C-alpha positions, -999 to 999 in steps of 0.1 A, spaced: 235 456 313 218 431 338 234 398 349 202 379 337 205 392 302 239 378 296 241 347 318 217 318 331 215 338 364 179 352 372 194 381 391 189 416 376 220 432 391 242 455 370 271 445 352 293 470 340 322 452 322 336 417 318 371 401 321 389 368 327 419 385 339 416 394 376 441 424 372 414 439 347 384 438 371 365 469 382 336 475 402 305 459 388 324 435 365 316 399 357 346 379 363 354 345 341 374 321 364 386 301 334 422 288 341 429 292 381 403 296 409 430 313 432 423 344 411 387 347 423 393 362 456 415 390 440 388 397 413 361 399 443 384 422 462 387 446 431 348 447 429 336 419 406 297 416 408 296 381 398 319 352 389 316 322 363 331 291 376 332 253 368 300 233 375 321 215 404 331 245 422 317 244 457 329 271 477 308 300 492 313 333 477 300 368 487 290 375 450 266 357 427 280 326 411 273 312 377 282 276 372 289 261 338 301 229 325 324 250 300 333 281 317 351 293 286 320 292 266 297 305 290 319 335 294 324 342 256 286 339 253 281 363 280 305 389 264 288 385 231 255 395 246 271 422 265 286 441 235 254 429 213 265 436 178 286 418 152 291 422 114 263 405 97 284 381 73 313 365 92 337 337 77 361 320 100 390 297 86 406 269 106 434 244 96 469 237 103 485 260 74 467 287 52 445 305 76 463 337 74 466 339 36 428 329 31 415 354 56 435 379 39 423 369 6 386 370 17 391 406 28 409 417 -5 382 400 -26 354 417 -6 369 451 -5 376 451 -42 340 442 -46 332 473 -28 322 460 5 333 472 39 355 442 49 379 433 76 401 405 87 413 394 121 442 370 128 478 365 129 485 396 108 465 418 132 432 435 128 429 449 93 401 472 80 398 474 43 430 484 29 442 500 60 475 490 77 473 464 101 467 468 139 491 443 156 474 416 178 495 392 202 474 362 194 461 345 161 428 344 179 422 373 205 405 366 239 369 367 241 365 403 252 389 419 227 371 398 199 335 410 208 350 446 212 363 445 178 331 431 162 310 455 179 333 484 167 334 470 131 294 467 132 290 501 146 313 514 119 292 499 91 314 469 84 293 440 71 320 415 65 346 400 84 371 372 78 386 357 110 414 329 117 403 303 140 431 289 157 430 254 175 439 271 207 413 300 202 387 274 195 394 250 225 393 280 249 362 295 232 378 329 224 352 331 196 325 311 215 302 340 209 308 347 172 281 335 150 297 324 118 279 323 85 307 305 65 334 280 80 364 269 61 391 240 68 425 240 51 443 209 63 456 191 94 494 183 99 516 182 127 515 213 150 506 223 187 511 186 199 525 202 230 493 216 237 468 189 222 486 160 230 471 139 200 461 144 165 423 135 178 424 160 203 439 187 175 411 178 152 383 179 177 393 214 187 392 227 153 358 210 146 343 232 174 342 258 146 317 238 126 297 222 156 293 252 176 301 285 157 286 278 122 251 286 121 223 263 114 223 259 75 257 277 74 282 268 47 313 244 53 340 249 27 362 218 30 393 205 15 382 175 -4 419 165 -7 430 157 29 428 125 50 405 143 76 380 152 49 354 123 56 354 132 93 345 166 85 320 160 61 300 136 83 304 161 112 291 188 91 261 167 76 250 156 110 249 191 122 228 203 92 254 222 73 257 230 37 289 213 21 311 231 -3 341 212 -14 375 224 -32 407 208 -44 416 183 -69 388 160 -55 363 190 -51 331 192 -63 322 228 -65 356 242 -69 377 214 -86 412 220 -93 419 203 -128 454 215 -137 478 241 -125 509 255 -147 536 274 -132 543 309 -146 571 333 -139 553 352 -114 524 330 -105 505 303 -118 477 293 -145 447 273 -128 422 255 -148 392 250 -128 356 233 -129 340 263 -109 306 259 -97 298 239 -127 316 259 -153 350 253 -169 373 282 -167 409 292 -164 424 319 -143 456 333 -137 469 339 -100 499 362 -92 509 336 -63 535 304 -65 530 272 -52 502 245 -51 493 252 -15 485 289 -27 463 278 -54 443 257 -26 443 286 -5 427 309 -34 402 282 -39 391 279 -3 391 320 -2 370 321 -34 344 290 -21 340 311 12 337 344 -4 312 330 -29 291 314 -1 293 346 21 280 370 -6 260 346 -28 279 359 -59 303 332 -72 307 346 -106 314 381 -95 339 369 -68 358 349 -95 367 381 -113 392 393 -87 412 360 -84 439 374 -106 442 406 -85 450 389 -52 482 395 -36 501 374 -10 496 381 26 528 395 44 556 369 50 533 342 32 554 330 2 562 365 -3 589 378 -30 609 401 -8 636 409 -32 664 393 -57 703 394 -57 727 383 -83 696 373 -105 682 350 -76 648 356 -60 644 358 -22 611 348 -6 600 350 29 575 325 44 561 319 78 564 279 73 570 267 107 556 232 106 569 202 88 542 202 63 545 239 57 581 238 52 578 210 26 549 227 8 570 260 4 598 242 -8 580 220 -33 562 252 -45 591 269 -56 610 240 -70 593 246 -105 604 283 -103 640 273 -95 665 273 -125 696 265 -104 698 258 -66 671 261 -39 685 274 -6 665 276 26 674 293 59 652 280 89 650 270 126 623 259 152 607 277 180 616 270 217 590 257 243 571 241 216 565 207 199 602 194 197 593 162 179 590 183 147 627 196 148 644 166 133 613 163 107 619 196 95 656 191 93 651 160 72 627 177 49 652 206 43 681 182 37 662 159 13 644 187 -7 668 218 -7 701 222 -24 715 246 4 706 247 40 712 272 69 700 261 103 693 290 125 675 303 155 639 309 150 622 321 185 640 302 210 621 317 238 633 303 272 651 270 256 688 266 248 690 279 212 721 257 204 700 226 218 674 232 192 696 237 163 714 206 173 682 185 172 675 199 135 712 192 126 710 155 137 687 150 108 702 177 83 739 167 76 740 193 45 729 220 70 753 248 78 747 259 115 747 296 119 728 305 152 728 343 146 696 345 122 710 379 107 741 363 101 727 333 86 704 354 61 735 374 53 756 343 46 727 329 24 721 360 2 760 365 -3 760 329 -17 733 332 -43 739 329 -80 717 337 -109 688 313 -113 688 302 -73 659 306 -52 663 314 -14 637 306 11 638 325 46 612 302 65 596 304 99 592 340 110 572 355 81 557 388 91 570 389 126 592 420 138 607 406 169 627 375 180 620 359 214 652 352 230 660 341 269 626 353 277 629 388 258 616 400 227 643 419 206 635 437 175 640 415 143 626 414 109 634 390 80 623 417 57 647 441 71 675 417 69 669 410 32 667 447 25 703 452 42 718 426 20 706 430 -15 
């Protein structure tokens, strides 16, 4: 493909590939200098035919230079044009919590409807009912995204649900993706180490609606959150159709929910019709996730009353409020909750299903927002009956220091650093009617300690001890 076909350049030189990693550059590639200009020389030495740089870059180079105010976006758009094809119906979901479940629910519903559908996000890349293909990031890099989109389109997949993380949006990893329906879940404390302020965090997430969502596309918004008015105004200003869900929703209004032994019953005003549905998922936040998924899938297909038929057949995403086993008449759940809001929600979600004591095993990740550690400690201390504070992914931080910061706000917590031992101890102490929540790692199959990743699965540890 020619350079002038994928960028603002007027040159018709051949481009044979693209990368923002100088180590991957081959002869004829377009190099996106997105993070550090010191790699430009290495990329050119390896054969880069052209380079995308910031607008203020002034050095002379022996190859064509494409200057852009937002190089990440210019690169993502070039990648999209290079690969050319995408599924015709794309849904993307953002927000602090719920993205993984909603993307998975959308794929499940579409697949049950007989459509060829896939999902992309924290669980990896999933086609139909096939096993996930793991991905290192919730939102992969721009090249990987477009390669996968083209492969899906070439294979006849018309539908795709994407998790859009704040990092991925801010770095325009999906900058070249045309989104038909965009959803927003909630906004609570997470990634403050990267975004610094809530304003920056929200602004990053709103890129999905201002940039990716096509003209006239549908925005499916949680009407129960504080940020709703800002999101609504933004979407109206940019000419998007607005669909709202929640207890304050219009199109998908939750009138009442009743806990059941293995799920809950929802009474809804669903696109103007009163109806009752049972879903095999516990927790108020799962009810909200299902509503968002139903709204997004309804808008994506234009078939709201066919979509709703499959609500009772949805199953929970791996590691998302997942019933992982039982011991001595007690239920054991695994959940990915690793933020204050998520931990609070999962504990409150399972309270109505607890006849005796509610226990929780959790920790906090290293090299991440440290301010949430005492907050999460207090939440566990206040809401759970039994608490085990353990290691999550310490990464390069001192694990004992992380636990100490949690324990300072969690006097009832038992400090057991070894996660396997903490899970074993928690399960051994279960009595009939108890509920145990193992929080923080969800679907993950590794534990990041001292800069290395070691095999570890909460699911495996539960299986060993029941």
